[in-house]
C-alpha angles and dihedrals in degrees: 000000000000114000132173118197116235087212106033097162095050122098137159111324120255089241093060093044094049095045090049091050090049089055095047092051098035090240129165103261111225089144109083116054104245131118116242094204130090123273121240108292089223091061091046092052092047089055090054092045094050092052094045089051091057107261091139107111129077115315119217110288094243092044138268110316093222091054093048090049090055090051091049088052092050093055091046094050101037101035104017093235132121128236117173121215088259088063096053127074128179111226137193091258128315096283088063089049092054094045093049093046090052094043090051095059114019117094128180113301095008108142123233124193114217127184116224140252081050136175106267101242097066105073098039091054093049091050092046089064098043098264125143120233120221113190131213114190115220112236117250141262096024097027094233124164119261095215091186091061090043089060092056089054095053117094139161087271093058104122101159144022120197120205131179122200127196081034129232120228099018105043089228124133135212117246129227089254090054091054091047089054093047090050092056093047092048089053092046096046099028101228131148126238136220109201114197103205103162093132094045091125096045101076127131147211093033093295117153120232110245103216117186087235088074091065109069097211092045092047090057094056104033140096110211117202122199137175134218087190094066093039100050101026094250103122090150094061090066097210120148137143144221127212124190142144112295094255092053094042090052089059091042092055093051088065095035093059092059096034099058104336095209143356135247106299103203090047091052092050092048090050092048093052090043096047113118125150096231089060085065099041093048092058100083092059092048095053096036088060089053092048093048093045093051096045095043090059093054111105106168117108091194090065110071117197119207123220114286113202099164148351120056094274133092129192126226131194111221098177091118091057106046144005091215117120112256094256092050090044095054089046091051095046091050096047100035104028103028100239126113123206137155125259112230095216092078089066090063125082090221094040090240109195114213094160091253129142133192122227127189116221096184088115144109115276090247090056090049090050092055091046093051092053088059094044093049092053095052 
């Protein structure tokens, strides 16, 4: 039977590969972005309670009304913007929200601008629906946007721009001025935006998260994607959400209903009952303490860490340690040194190798201590 793959260049993700390698060699896993500590017992108990009380059948397609009401309240109190329940949909994780948003608006030959290094689900989804990816490489070492180069990538076919702040994998953030520039360019060129804001509450050093919803013209043309998994340390629950103007959300839900239809009902009920604003606003302090604890233990002048302003990842330059490319270096470190990380080149369309690796510090102190022993001996 003749068969042509729709994604011929796509294989197993680097996260699956490195986690499998970590298991095979018994390595400390700082590669995949998941916490290794327990979730809040209260949330765990609420999940059990919601299932026991009978919330075990299909949830509403668009998400539990009480949970969407809590999200609406969050945006109103934290950002002073209004999203109605018709503008909020609960999703099976942030990746599904991104997939569905792209699927709802991208037609054949539409161009999509992606900033690299980029999370690996963006480009394949664009290509799956016949779109064309145009890439803008962030400028090292701070991973800032070269807006002049961005202008060269914009054309009359530009339909969508995807941004991610705080940024995975680099830990950088977009500034207020960046969003103001993006807003003016969106108006001038009439493109839409997907803003991946899954780490919005993990931002450090008293910085303020610059959500697209704070900029009126961006708000009216943007999907915002969020994640309960990142916020409440429940990545395995796969519950996220998307907010957007009503006309965009209408198109989103057309796809969503045939994509997953609805999301885990007991998990939604538990999250709705657990939802309190201070649980979001306390998160920066929690993860900044982990970042600082981890980095303060590092005592290896040959390993240079870049600024980490958000997310629970930090990036290290190993060029003074090895000439191996970053994929080879990560494999060597996992197999020979017992520590798994992620090479940054896999986040670039051209596999650009700058001798950088990503490490996840969303771990128990005991895990971080073991990891630092390895890093300090490199």
